[in-house]
Predicted model as a PDB file, atoms N, CA, C, CB and O in Angstrom, pLDDT in the B-factor column:
MODEL        1                                                                  
ATOM      1  N   SER A   1       0.875  -1.180   0.080  1.00 78.00           N  
ATOM      2  CA  SER A   1       0.028  -0.002   0.037  1.00 78.00           C  
ATOM      3  C   SER A   1       0.940   1.265   0.036  1.00 78.00           C  
ATOM      4  CB  SER A   1      -0.977   0.006   1.265  1.00 78.00           C  
ATOM      5  O   SER A   1       2.131   1.173   0.335  1.00 78.00           O  
ATOM      6  N   LYS A   2       0.321   2.525  -0.329  1.00 81.00           N  
ATOM      7  CA  LYS A   2       0.933   3.582  -0.288  1.00 81.00           C  
ATOM      8  C   LYS A   2       1.588   3.992   0.932  1.00 81.00           C  
ATOM      9  CB  LYS A   2       0.184   4.379  -0.667  1.00 81.00           C  
ATOM     10  O   LYS A   2       2.707   4.506   0.950  1.00 81.00           O  
ATOM     11  N   LEU A   3       0.794   3.730   2.078  1.00 81.00           N  
ATOM     12  CA  LEU A   3       1.394   3.891   3.462  1.00 81.00           C  
ATOM     13  C   LEU A   3       2.738   3.221   3.592  1.00 81.00           C  
ATOM     14  CB  LEU A   3       0.456   3.305   4.539  1.00 81.00           C  
ATOM     15  O   LEU A   3       3.755   3.837   3.910  1.00 81.00           O  
ATOM     16  N   ASN A   4       2.696   1.924   3.329  1.00 86.00           N  
ATOM     17  CA  ASN A   4       3.821   0.978   3.605  1.00 86.00           C  
ATOM     18  C   ASN A   4       5.215   1.540   2.881  1.00 86.00           C  
ATOM     19  CB  ASN A   4       3.397  -0.562   3.016  1.00 86.00           C  
ATOM     20  O   ASN A   4       6.318   1.540   3.429  1.00 86.00           O  
ATOM     21  N   ARG A   5       4.909   2.059   1.419  1.00 90.00           N  
ATOM     22  CA  ARG A   5       5.902   2.613   0.755  1.00 90.00           C  
ATOM     23  C   ARG A   5       6.567   3.818   1.586  1.00 90.00           C  
ATOM     24  CB  ARG A   5       5.371   3.014  -0.555  1.00 90.00           C  
ATOM     25  O   ARG A   5       7.776   3.877   1.808  1.00 90.00           O  
ATOM     26  N   VAL A   6       5.688   4.713   1.991  1.00 91.00           N  
ATOM     27  CA  VAL A   6       6.093   5.943   2.598  1.00 91.00           C  
ATOM     28  C   VAL A   6       6.941   5.624   3.840  1.00 91.00           C  
ATOM     29  CB  VAL A   6       4.862   6.808   2.954  1.00 91.00           C  
ATOM     30  O   VAL A   6       8.068   6.082   4.032  1.00 91.00           O  
ATOM     31  N   VAL A   7       6.244   4.743   4.710  1.00 89.00           N  
ATOM     32  CA  VAL A   7       6.915   4.304   5.869  1.00 89.00           C  
ATOM     33  C   VAL A   7       8.173   3.668   5.833  1.00 89.00           C  
ATOM     34  CB  VAL A   7       6.178   3.536   6.473  1.00 89.00           C  
ATOM     35  O   VAL A   7       8.865   3.673   6.851  1.00 89.00           O  
ATOM     36  N   LYS A   8       8.621   3.042   4.651  1.00 92.00           N  
ATOM     37  CA  LYS A   8       9.947   2.685   4.292  1.00 92.00           C  
ATOM     38  C   LYS A   8      10.939   3.832   4.178  1.00 92.00           C  
ATOM     39  CB  LYS A   8       9.899   1.983   3.058  1.00 92.00           C  
ATOM     40  O   LYS A   8      12.112   3.722   4.534  1.00 92.00           O  
ATOM     41  N   THR A   9      10.465   4.826   3.717  1.00 93.00           N  
ATOM     42  CA  THR A   9      11.294   6.139   3.446  1.00 93.00           C  
ATOM     43  C   THR A   9      11.652   6.936   4.673  1.00 93.00           C  
ATOM     44  CB  THR A   9      10.507   7.104   2.518  1.00 93.00           C  
ATOM     45  O   THR A   9      12.592   7.730   4.689  1.00 93.00           O  
ATOM     46  N   LEU A  10      10.886   6.699   5.673  1.00 95.00           N  
ATOM     47  CA  LEU A  10      11.066   7.497   7.092  1.00 95.00           C  
ATOM     48  C   LEU A  10      12.778   7.390   7.462  1.00 95.00           C  
ATOM     49  CB  LEU A  10       9.982   6.630   8.505  1.00 95.00           C  
ATOM     50  O   LEU A  10      13.559   6.464   7.243  1.00 95.00           O  
ATOM     51  N   GLU A  11      12.991   8.658   8.073  1.00 91.00           N  
ATOM     52  CA  GLU A  11      14.247   8.431   8.620  1.00 91.00           C  
ATOM     53  C   GLU A  11      14.314   8.285  10.005  1.00 91.00           C  
ATOM     54  CB  GLU A  11      15.060   9.374   8.280  1.00 91.00           C  
ATOM     55  O   GLU A  11      13.218   8.155  10.550  1.00 91.00           O  
ATOM     56  N   GLY A  12      15.456   8.267  10.843  1.00 95.00           N  
ATOM     57  CA  GLY A  12      15.532   7.672  11.962  1.00 95.00           C  
ATOM     58  C   GLY A  12      14.405   8.242  13.111  1.00 95.00           C  
ATOM     59  O   GLY A  12      13.612   7.510  13.704  1.00 95.00           O  
ATOM     60  N   ASP A  13      14.514   9.623  13.275  1.00 96.00           N  
ATOM     61  CA  ASP A  13      13.546  10.170  14.137  1.00 96.00           C  
ATOM     62  C   ASP A  13      12.043   9.857  13.726  1.00 96.00           C  
ATOM     63  CB  ASP A  13      13.783  11.637  14.194  1.00 96.00           C  
ATOM     64  O   ASP A  13      11.223   9.494  14.570  1.00 96.00           O  
ATOM     65  N   GLU A  14      11.718  10.021  12.351  1.00 96.00           N  
ATOM     66  CA  GLU A  14      10.515   9.900  12.050  1.00 96.00           C  
ATOM     67  C   GLU A  14       9.959   8.255  12.273  1.00 96.00           C  
ATOM     68  CB  GLU A  14      10.436  10.467  10.644  1.00 96.00           C  
ATOM     69  O   GLU A  14       8.830   7.917  12.631  1.00 96.00           O  
ATOM     70  N   GLN A  15      11.039   7.432  11.966  1.00 95.00           N  
ATOM     71  CA  GLN A  15      10.833   6.093  12.151  1.00 95.00           C  
ATOM     72  C   GLN A  15      10.569   5.747  13.514  1.00 95.00           C  
ATOM     73  CB  GLN A  15      11.886   5.385  11.684  1.00 95.00           C  
ATOM     74  O   GLN A  15       9.700   4.908  13.751  1.00 95.00           O  
ATOM     75  N   LYS A  16      11.177   6.263  14.387  1.00 96.00           N  
ATOM     76  CA  LYS A  16      11.206   5.919  15.965  1.00 96.00           C  
ATOM     77  C   LYS A  16       9.780   6.527  16.331  1.00 96.00           C  
ATOM     78  CB  LYS A  16      12.627   6.712  16.939  1.00 96.00           C  
ATOM     79  O   LYS A  16       9.033   5.871  17.056  1.00 96.00           O  
ATOM     80  N   ILE A  17       9.407   7.717  15.862  1.00 97.00           N  
ATOM     81  CA  ILE A  17       7.969   8.282  16.330  1.00 97.00           C  
ATOM     82  C   ILE A  17       6.925   7.396  15.733  1.00 97.00           C  
ATOM     83  CB  ILE A  17       7.672   9.866  15.832  1.00 97.00           C  
ATOM     84  O   ILE A  17       6.001   6.979  16.431  1.00 97.00           O  
ATOM     85  N   TYR A  18       7.033   7.105  14.515  1.00 96.00           N  
ATOM     86  CA  TYR A  18       5.968   6.037  13.751  1.00 96.00           C  
ATOM     87  C   TYR A  18       5.924   4.840  14.436  1.00 96.00           C  
ATOM     88  CB  TYR A  18       6.346   5.633  12.230  1.00 96.00           C  
ATOM     89  O   TYR A  18       4.802   4.339  14.517  1.00 96.00           O  
ATOM     90  N   LYS A  19       6.824   4.252  14.944  1.00 95.00           N  
ATOM     91  CA  LYS A  19       6.983   2.977  15.616  1.00 95.00           C  
ATOM     92  C   LYS A  19       6.244   3.008  16.909  1.00 95.00           C  
ATOM     93  CB  LYS A  19       8.446   2.646  15.845  1.00 95.00           C  
ATOM     94  O   LYS A  19       5.511   2.063  17.204  1.00 95.00           O  
ATOM     95  N   MET A  20       6.398   4.106  17.757  1.00 97.00           N  
ATOM     96  CA  MET A  20       5.865   4.534  18.983  1.00 97.00           C  
ATOM     97  C   MET A  20       4.316   4.641  18.984  1.00 97.00           C  
ATOM     98  CB  MET A  20       6.475   5.826  19.325  1.00 97.00           C  
ATOM     99  O   MET A  20       3.569   4.118  19.810  1.00 97.00           O  
ATOM    100  N   ILE A  21       3.964   5.393  17.940  1.00 96.00           N  
ATOM    101  CA  ILE A  21       2.381   5.540  17.698  1.00 96.00           C  
ATOM    102  C   ILE A  21       1.932   4.134  17.236  1.00 96.00           C  
ATOM    103  CB  ILE A  21       1.963   6.746  16.474  1.00 96.00           C  
ATOM    104  O   ILE A  21       0.939   3.657  17.785  1.00 96.00           O  
ATOM    105  N   SER A  22       2.543   3.457  16.320  1.00 95.00           N  
ATOM    106  CA  SER A  22       2.040   2.160  16.003  1.00 95.00           C  
ATOM    107  C   SER A  22       1.910   0.931  17.128  1.00 95.00           C  
ATOM    108  CB  SER A  22       2.903   1.734  14.954  1.00 95.00           C  
ATOM    109  O   SER A  22       1.050   0.052  17.184  1.00 95.00           O  
ATOM    110  N   ASP A  23       2.940   1.144  17.918  1.00 96.00           N  
ATOM    111  CA  ASP A  23       2.765   0.256  19.079  1.00 96.00           C  
ATOM    112  C   ASP A  23       1.934   0.563  20.258  1.00 96.00           C  
ATOM    113  CB  ASP A  23       3.933   0.029  19.562  1.00 96.00           C  
ATOM    114  O   ASP A  23       1.645  -0.184  21.192  1.00 96.00           O  
ATOM    115  N   ALA A  24       1.572   1.889  20.038  1.00 97.00           N  
ATOM    116  CA  ALA A  24       0.333   2.293  21.034  1.00 97.00           C  
ATOM    117  C   ALA A  24      -1.036   2.183  20.347  1.00 97.00           C  
ATOM    118  CB  ALA A  24       0.467   3.874  21.569  1.00 97.00           C  
ATOM    119  O   ALA A  24      -1.922   3.036  20.395  1.00 97.00           O  
ATOM    120  N   ASP A  25      -1.082   0.935  19.660  1.00 96.00           N  
ATOM    121  CA  ASP A  25      -2.544   0.804  18.708  1.00 96.00           C  
ATOM    122  C   ASP A  25      -2.835   2.015  17.953  1.00 96.00           C  
ATOM    123  CB  ASP A  25      -3.947   0.557  19.630  1.00 96.00           C  
ATOM    124  O   ASP A  25      -3.991   2.434  17.918  1.00 96.00           O  
ATOM    125  N   GLY A  26      -1.870   2.628  17.333  1.00 96.00           N  
ATOM    126  CA  GLY A  26      -2.331   3.618  16.269  1.00 96.00           C  
ATOM    127  C   GLY A  26      -2.636   5.032  16.930  1.00 96.00           C  
ATOM    128  O   GLY A  26      -2.850   5.921  16.106  1.00 96.00           O  
ATOM    129  N   SER A  27      -2.683   5.324  17.989  1.00 97.00           N  
ATOM    130  CA  SER A  27      -3.086   6.616  18.589  1.00 97.00           C  
ATOM    131  C   SER A  27      -2.336   6.907  19.922  1.00 97.00           C  
ATOM    132  CB  SER A  27      -4.623   6.618  18.841  1.00 97.00           C  
ATOM    133  O   SER A  27      -2.260   6.044  20.796  1.00 97.00           O  
ATOM    134  N   ILE A  28      -1.821   8.061  20.046  1.00 98.00           N  
ATOM    135  CA  ILE A  28      -0.977   8.354  21.268  1.00 98.00           C  
ATOM    136  C   ILE A  28      -1.102  10.017  21.312  1.00 98.00           C  
ATOM    137  CB  ILE A  28       0.747   7.732  21.098  1.00 98.00           C  
ATOM    138  O   ILE A  28      -1.180  10.780  20.350  1.00 98.00           O  
ATOM    139  N   PHE A  29      -1.096  10.310  22.625  1.00 97.00           N  
ATOM    140  CA  PHE A  29      -1.206  11.898  22.992  1.00 97.00           C  
ATOM    141  C   PHE A  29       0.187  12.308  22.596  1.00 97.00           C  
ATOM    142  CB  PHE A  29      -1.568  12.306  24.729  1.00 97.00           C  
ATOM    143  O   PHE A  29       1.128  11.537  22.783  1.00 97.00           O  
ATOM    144  N   GLN A  30       0.355  13.532  22.039  1.00 97.00           N  
ATOM    145  CA  GLN A  30       1.689  14.112  21.626  1.00 97.00           C  
ATOM    146  C   GLN A  30       2.545  14.272  22.845  1.00 97.00           C  
ATOM    147  CB  GLN A  30       1.534  15.508  20.897  1.00 97.00           C  
ATOM    148  O   GLN A  30       3.766  14.125  22.788  1.00 97.00           O  
ATOM    149  N   ASN A  31       1.820  14.617  24.102  1.00 97.00           N  
ATOM    150  CA  ASN A  31       2.822  14.717  25.136  1.00 97.00           C  
ATOM    151  C   ASN A  31       3.290  13.385  25.701  1.00 97.00           C  
ATOM    152  CB  ASN A  31       2.303  15.542  26.224  1.00 97.00           C  
ATOM    153  O   ASN A  31       4.242  13.350  26.480  1.00 97.00           O  
ATOM    154  N   ASP A  32       2.698  12.383  25.357  1.00 97.00           N  
ATOM    155  CA  ASP A  32       3.301  10.843  25.764  1.00 97.00           C  
ATOM    156  C   ASP A  32       4.559  10.821  24.818  1.00 97.00           C  
ATOM    157  CB  ASP A  32       2.111   9.349  25.386  1.00 97.00           C  
ATOM    158  O   ASP A  32       5.591  10.261  25.188  1.00 97.00           O  
ATOM    159  N   LEU A  33       4.464  11.405  23.656  1.00 97.00           N  
ATOM    160  CA  LEU A  33       5.576  11.143  22.656  1.00 97.00           C  
ATOM    161  C   LEU A  33       6.806  11.813  23.106  1.00 97.00           C  
ATOM    162  CB  LEU A  33       5.222  11.642  21.222  1.00 97.00           C  
ATOM    163  O   LEU A  33       7.943  11.356  22.984  1.00 97.00           O  
ATOM    164  N   ILE A  34       6.447  13.051  23.692  1.00 97.00           N  
ATOM    165  CA  ILE A  34       7.547  13.989  24.221  1.00 97.00           C  
ATOM    166  C   ILE A  34       8.104  13.240  25.421  1.00 97.00           C  
ATOM    167  CB  ILE A  34       6.984  15.526  24.658  1.00 97.00           C  
ATOM    168  O   ILE A  34       9.326  13.247  25.567  1.00 97.00           O  
ATOM    169  N   ALA A  35       7.404  12.647  26.224  1.00 97.00           N  
ATOM    170  CA  ALA A  35       7.863  12.149  27.549  1.00 97.00           C  
ATOM    171  C   ALA A  35       8.662  10.741  27.136  1.00 97.00           C  
ATOM    172  CB  ALA A  35       6.485  11.899  28.671  1.00 97.00           C  
ATOM    173  O   ALA A  35       9.731  10.461  27.679  1.00 97.00           O  
ATOM    174  N   LYS A  36       8.113   9.965  26.228  1.00 96.00           N  
ATOM    175  CA  LYS A  36       8.815   8.574  26.072  1.00 96.00           C  
ATOM    176  C   LYS A  36      10.195   8.959  25.219  1.00 96.00           C  
ATOM    177  CB  LYS A  36       7.741   7.352  25.169  1.00 96.00           C  
ATOM    178  O   LYS A  36      11.262   8.390  25.447  1.00 96.00           O  
ATOM    179  N   THR A  37      10.059   9.866  24.334  1.00 96.00           N  
ATOM    180  CA  THR A  37      11.353   9.884  23.438  1.00 96.00           C  
ATOM    181  C   THR A  37      12.400  10.795  24.251  1.00 96.00           C  
ATOM    182  CB  THR A  37      11.039  10.561  21.814  1.00 96.00           C  
ATOM    183  O   THR A  37      13.600  10.582  24.080  1.00 96.00           O  
ATOM    184  N   GLY A  38      11.993  11.760  25.090  1.00 97.00           N  
ATOM    185  CA  GLY A  38      12.772  12.682  25.603  1.00 97.00           C  
ATOM    186  C   GLY A  38      13.260  13.689  24.735  1.00 97.00           C  
ATOM    187  O   GLY A  38      14.256  14.343  25.044  1.00 97.00           O  
ATOM    188  N   TYR A  39      12.627  13.875  23.644  1.00 97.00           N  
ATOM    189  CA  TYR A  39      12.959  15.007  22.653  1.00 97.00           C  
ATOM    190  C   TYR A  39      12.191  16.242  23.218  1.00 97.00           C  
ATOM    191  CB  TYR A  39      12.477  14.648  21.040  1.00 97.00           C  
ATOM    192  O   TYR A  39      11.287  16.065  24.034  1.00 97.00           O  
ATOM    193  N   SER A  40      12.531  17.467  22.803  1.00 97.00           N  
ATOM    194  CA  SER A  40      11.836  18.588  23.032  1.00 97.00           C  
ATOM    195  C   SER A  40      10.466  18.657  22.410  1.00 97.00           C  
ATOM    196  CB  SER A  40      12.597  19.621  22.631  1.00 97.00           C  
ATOM    197  O   SER A  40      10.176  17.902  21.482  1.00 97.00           O  
ATOM    198  N   LYS A  41       9.677  19.473  22.855  1.00 96.00           N  
ATOM    199  CA  LYS A  41       8.175  19.523  22.252  1.00 96.00           C  
ATOM    200  C   LYS A  41       8.536  20.081  20.847  1.00 96.00           C  
ATOM    201  CB  LYS A  41       6.971  20.606  23.169  1.00 96.00           C  
ATOM    202  O   LYS A  41       7.893  19.570  19.930  1.00 96.00           O  
ATOM    203  N   VAL A  42       9.447  21.038  20.501  1.00 97.00           N  
ATOM    204  CA  VAL A  42       9.592  21.651  19.063  1.00 97.00           C  
ATOM    205  C   VAL A  42      10.157  20.384  18.287  1.00 97.00           C  
ATOM    206  CB  VAL A  42      10.709  23.092  18.974  1.00 97.00           C  
ATOM    207  O   VAL A  42       9.749  20.151  17.148  1.00 97.00           O  
ATOM    208  N   LYS A  43      11.043  19.609  18.868  1.00 97.00           N  
ATOM    209  CA  LYS A  43      11.436  18.557  17.936  1.00 97.00           C  
ATOM    210  C   LYS A  43      10.297  17.549  17.488  1.00 97.00           C  
ATOM    211  CB  LYS A  43      12.549  17.783  18.577  1.00 97.00           C  
ATOM    212  O   LYS A  43      10.055  17.227  16.325  1.00 97.00           O  
ATOM    213  N   VAL A  44       9.638  17.108  18.639  1.00 97.00           N  
ATOM    214  CA  VAL A  44       8.430  16.261  18.162  1.00 97.00           C  
ATOM    215  C   VAL A  44       7.346  16.865  17.435  1.00 97.00           C  
ATOM    216  CB  VAL A  44       7.803  15.662  19.244  1.00 97.00           C  
ATOM    217  O   VAL A  44       6.623  16.210  16.685  1.00 97.00           O  
ATOM    218  N   SER A  45       7.223  18.019  17.626  1.00 97.00           N  
ATOM    219  CA  SER A  45       6.191  18.746  16.851  1.00 97.00           C  
ATOM    220  C   SER A  45       6.728  19.000  15.211  1.00 97.00           C  
ATOM    221  CB  SER A  45       5.894  20.250  17.678  1.00 97.00           C  
ATOM    222  O   SER A  45       5.932  19.099  14.277  1.00 97.00           O  
ATOM    223  N   ARG A  46       8.002  19.072  15.078  1.00 97.00           N  
ATOM    224  CA  ARG A  46       8.610  19.202  13.669  1.00 97.00           C  
ATOM    225  C   ARG A  46       8.536  17.829  13.188  1.00 97.00           C  
ATOM    226  CB  ARG A  46      10.159  19.787  13.610  1.00 97.00           C  
ATOM    227  O   ARG A  46       8.146  17.722  12.026  1.00 97.00           O  
ATOM    228  N   ILE A  47       8.837  16.685  13.848  1.00 97.00           N  
ATOM    229  CA  ILE A  47       8.687  15.428  13.437  1.00 97.00           C  
ATOM    230  C   ILE A  47       7.387  15.079  12.797  1.00 97.00           C  
ATOM    231  CB  ILE A  47       8.919  14.648  14.471  1.00 97.00           C  
ATOM    232  O   ILE A  47       7.343  14.631  11.651  1.00 97.00           O  
ATOM    233  N   LEU A  48       6.270  15.291  13.570  1.00 98.00           N  
ATOM    234  CA  LEU A  48       4.991  15.165  13.432  1.00 98.00           C  
ATOM    235  C   LEU A  48       4.657  16.191  12.182  1.00 98.00           C  
ATOM    236  CB  LEU A  48       4.271  15.444  14.819  1.00 98.00           C  
ATOM    237  O   LEU A  48       3.865  15.813  11.318  1.00 98.00           O  
ATOM    238  N   ASP A  49       5.141  17.217  12.115  1.00 97.00           N  
ATOM    239  CA  ASP A  49       4.723  18.101  10.961  1.00 97.00           C  
ATOM    240  C   ASP A  49       5.041  17.232   9.593  1.00 97.00           C  
ATOM    241  CB  ASP A  49       5.603  19.621  10.997  1.00 97.00           C  
ATOM    242  O   ASP A  49       4.212  17.059   8.699  1.00 97.00           O  
ATOM    243  N   ARG A  50       6.319  16.742   9.587  1.00 96.00           N  
ATOM    244  CA  ARG A  50       6.849  15.994   8.583  1.00 96.00           C  
ATOM    245  C   ARG A  50       6.024  14.671   8.198  1.00 96.00           C  
ATOM    246  CB  ARG A  50       8.203  15.683   8.988  1.00 96.00           C  
ATOM    247  O   ARG A  50       5.814  14.341   7.031  1.00 96.00           O  
ATOM    248  N   LEU A  51       5.658  14.080   9.124  1.00 96.00           N  
ATOM    249  CA  LEU A  51       4.894  12.839   9.145  1.00 96.00           C  
ATOM    250  C   LEU A  51       3.395  13.198   8.512  1.00 96.00           C  
ATOM    251  CB  LEU A  51       4.817  12.241  10.743  1.00 96.00           C  
ATOM    252  O   LEU A  51       2.871  12.470   7.668  1.00 96.00           O  
ATOM    253  N   GLU A  52       2.822  14.306   8.979  1.00 96.00           N  
ATOM    254  CA  GLU A  52       1.737  14.790   8.646  1.00 96.00           C  
ATOM    255  C   GLU A  52       1.559  15.177   6.992  1.00 96.00           C  
ATOM    256  CB  GLU A  52       1.609  15.868   9.547  1.00 96.00           C  
ATOM    257  O   GLU A  52       0.592  14.989   6.253  1.00 96.00           O  
ATOM    258  N   THR A  53       2.818  15.763   6.728  1.00 95.00           N  
ATOM    259  CA  THR A  53       2.928  16.244   5.167  1.00 95.00           C  
ATOM    260  C   THR A  53       3.054  15.082   4.361  1.00 95.00           C  
ATOM    261  CB  THR A  53       4.205  17.208   4.826  1.00 95.00           C  
ATOM    262  O   THR A  53       2.540  15.032   3.243  1.00 95.00           O  
ATOM    263  N   LYS A  54       3.769  14.051   4.900  1.00 94.00           N  
ATOM    264  CA  LYS A  54       3.698  12.691   3.969  1.00 94.00           C  
ATOM    265  C   LYS A  54       2.422  11.855   4.249  1.00 94.00           C  
ATOM    266  CB  LYS A  54       5.023  11.667   4.267  1.00 94.00           C  
ATOM    267  O   LYS A  54       2.290  10.808   3.615  1.00 94.00           O  
ATOM    268  N   GLY A  55       1.646  12.156   4.979  1.00 93.00           N  
ATOM    269  CA  GLY A  55       0.256  11.541   4.985  1.00 93.00           C  
ATOM    270  C   GLY A  55       0.174  10.240   5.889  1.00 93.00           C  
ATOM    271  O   GLY A  55      -0.625   9.333   5.652  1.00 93.00           O  
ATOM    272  N   VAL A  56       1.087  10.230   6.964  1.00 95.00           N  
ATOM    273  CA  VAL A  56       1.461   8.982   7.812  1.00 95.00           C  
ATOM    274  C   VAL A  56       0.496   9.247   9.011  1.00 95.00           C  
ATOM    275  CB  VAL A  56       3.199   8.868   8.290  1.00 95.00           C  
ATOM    276  O   VAL A  56      -0.183   8.333   9.480  1.00 95.00           O  
ATOM    277  N   VAL A  57       0.455  10.449   9.467  1.00 96.00           N  
ATOM    278  CA  VAL A  57      -0.279  10.557  10.851  1.00 96.00           C  
ATOM    279  C   VAL A  57      -1.170  11.922  10.672  1.00 96.00           C  
ATOM    280  CB  VAL A  57       0.896  10.675  12.262  1.00 96.00           C  
ATOM    281  O   VAL A  57      -1.002  12.783   9.808  1.00 96.00           O  
ATOM    282  N   GLU A  58      -2.151  11.902  11.697  1.00 97.00           N  
ATOM    283  CA  GLU A  58      -2.983  13.220  11.834  1.00 97.00           C  
ATOM    284  C   GLU A  58      -3.148  13.542  13.192  1.00 97.00           C  
ATOM    285  CB  GLU A  58      -4.384  13.148  11.208  1.00 97.00           C  
ATOM    286  O   GLU A  58      -3.362  12.655  14.018  1.00 97.00           O  
ATOM    287  N   ARG A  59      -3.065  14.762  13.508  1.00 97.00           N  
ATOM    288  CA  ARG A  59      -3.225  15.358  14.820  1.00 97.00           C  
ATOM    289  C   ARG A  59      -4.492  15.987  15.036  1.00 97.00           C  
ATOM    290  CB  ARG A  59      -2.225  16.306  15.066  1.00 97.00           C  
ATOM    291  O   ARG A  59      -4.851  16.928  14.328  1.00 97.00           O  
ATOM    292  N   ARG A  60      -5.326  15.448  16.139  1.00 97.00           N  
ATOM    293  CA  ARG A  60      -6.468  15.844  16.426  1.00 97.00           C  
ATOM    294  C   ARG A  60      -6.578  16.462  17.957  1.00 97.00           C  
ATOM    295  CB  ARG A  60      -7.306  14.735  16.147  1.00 97.00           C  
ATOM    296  O   ARG A  60      -6.195  15.885  18.975  1.00 97.00           O  
ATOM    297  N   ARG A  61      -7.144  17.670  17.889  1.00 96.00           N  
ATOM    298  CA  ARG A  61      -7.192  18.409  19.369  1.00 96.00           C  
ATOM    299  C   ARG A  61      -8.013  17.514  20.202  1.00 96.00           C  
ATOM    300  CB  ARG A  61      -7.906  19.997  19.382  1.00 96.00           C  
ATOM    301  O   ARG A  61      -8.988  16.911  19.754  1.00 96.00           O  
ATOM    302  N   ARG A  62      -7.546  17.424  21.596  1.00 93.00           N  
ATOM    303  CA  ARG A  62      -8.344  16.789  22.530  1.00 93.00           C  
ATOM    304  C   ARG A  62      -8.045  17.600  23.772  1.00 93.00           C  
ATOM    305  CB  ARG A  62      -8.059  15.250  22.655  1.00 93.00           C  
ATOM    306  O   ARG A  62      -7.108  17.373  24.538  1.00 93.00           O  
ATOM    307  N   GLY A  63      -9.012  18.652  23.903  1.00 94.00           N  
ATOM    308  CA  GLY A  63      -8.876  19.581  25.014  1.00 94.00           C  
ATOM    309  C   GLY A  63      -7.629  20.486  24.772  1.00 94.00           C  
ATOM    310  O   GLY A  63      -7.418  21.183  23.779  1.00 94.00           O  
ATOM    311  N   MET A  64      -6.817  20.332  25.914  1.00 93.00           N  
ATOM    312  CA  MET A  64      -5.612  21.118  25.813  1.00 93.00           C  
ATOM    313  C   MET A  64      -4.381  20.538  25.002  1.00 93.00           C  
ATOM    314  CB  MET A  64      -5.188  21.382  27.164  1.00 93.00           C  
ATOM    315  O   MET A  64      -3.347  21.187  24.844  1.00 93.00           O  
ATOM    316  N   SER A  65      -4.606  19.088  24.433  1.00 93.00           N  
ATOM    317  CA  SER A  65      -3.424  18.549  23.985  1.00 93.00           C  
ATOM    318  C   SER A  65      -3.939  18.090  22.597  1.00 93.00           C  
ATOM    319  CB  SER A  65      -2.789  17.400  24.960  1.00 93.00           C  
ATOM    320  O   SER A  65      -5.060  18.331  22.148  1.00 93.00           O  
ATOM    321  N   ASN A  66      -2.887  17.348  21.946  1.00 96.00           N  
ATOM    322  CA  ASN A  66      -3.181  16.727  20.623  1.00 96.00           C  
ATOM    323  C   ASN A  66      -3.031  15.208  20.844  1.00 96.00           C  
ATOM    324  CB  ASN A  66      -2.177  17.274  19.437  1.00 96.00           C  
ATOM    325  O   ASN A  66      -2.219  14.694  21.613  1.00 96.00           O  
ATOM    326  N   ILE A  67      -4.043  14.466  19.963  1.00 97.00           N  
ATOM    327  CA  ILE A  67      -3.880  13.172  20.043  1.00 97.00           C  
ATOM    328  C   ILE A  67      -3.338  12.899  18.642  1.00 97.00           C  
ATOM    329  CB  ILE A  67      -5.151  12.426  20.462  1.00 97.00           C  
ATOM    330  O   ILE A  67      -3.866  13.471  17.689  1.00 97.00           O  
ATOM    331  N   VAL A  68      -2.280  12.030  18.452  1.00 98.00           N  
ATOM    332  CA  VAL A  68      -1.667  11.691  17.048  1.00 98.00           C  
ATOM    333  C   VAL A  68      -2.163  10.466  16.577  1.00 98.00           C  
ATOM    334  CB  VAL A  68      -0.142  11.587  17.041  1.00 98.00           C  
ATOM    335  O   VAL A  68      -1.874   9.467  17.236  1.00 98.00           O  
ATOM    336  N   VAL A  69      -2.901  10.331  15.498  1.00 97.00           N  
ATOM    337  CA  VAL A  69      -3.442   8.973  15.041  1.00 97.00           C  
ATOM    338  C   VAL A  69      -2.833   8.661  13.661  1.00 97.00           C  
ATOM    339  CB  VAL A  69      -5.089   8.969  14.946  1.00 97.00           C  
ATOM    340  O   VAL A  69      -2.696   9.483  12.755  1.00 97.00           O  
ATOM    341  N   LEU A  70      -2.484   7.354  13.624  1.00 95.00           N  
ATOM    342  CA  LEU A  70      -1.995   6.797  12.209  1.00 95.00           C  
ATOM    343  C   LEU A  70      -3.087   6.901  11.217  1.00 95.00           C  
ATOM    344  CB  LEU A  70      -1.535   5.243  12.266  1.00 95.00           C  
ATOM    345  O   LEU A  70      -4.241   6.661  11.570  1.00 95.00           O  
ATOM    346  N   LYS A  71      -2.786   7.267   9.913  1.00 91.00           N  
ATOM    347  CA  LYS A  71      -3.657   7.074   8.940  1.00 91.00           C  
ATOM    348  C   LYS A  71      -3.477   5.859   8.138  1.00 91.00           C  
ATOM    349  CB  LYS A  71      -3.649   8.131   8.184  1.00 91.00           C  
ATOM    350  O   LYS A  71      -2.599   5.743   7.283  1.00 91.00           O  
ATOM    351  N   LEU A  72      -4.467   4.819   8.486  1.00 72.00           N  
ATOM    352  CA  LEU A  72      -4.184   3.480   7.943  1.00 72.00           C  
ATOM    353  C   LEU A  72      -4.542   3.264   6.480  1.00 72.00           C  
ATOM    354  CB  LEU A  72      -4.903   2.481   8.740  1.00 72.00           C  
ATOM    355  O   LEU A  72      -4.337   2.173   5.949  1.00 72.00           O  
TER     356      LEU A  72                                                      
ENDMDL                                                                          
END                                                                             
């Protein structure tokens, strides 16, 4: 599928974030990604921006935070 092809092109940090979301059954709070990776908010946000541009994930507002969902 198109998603699988895109996933194969992901770089280190993108791959790491993708795997974490995938391991969390396809959805995880952005704050949890920040906590688990130890990356800064800015770094996680930029990685998610790239993943969103590539059509891999989608961010949805949940109150004061974002939930990150894999686009299957």
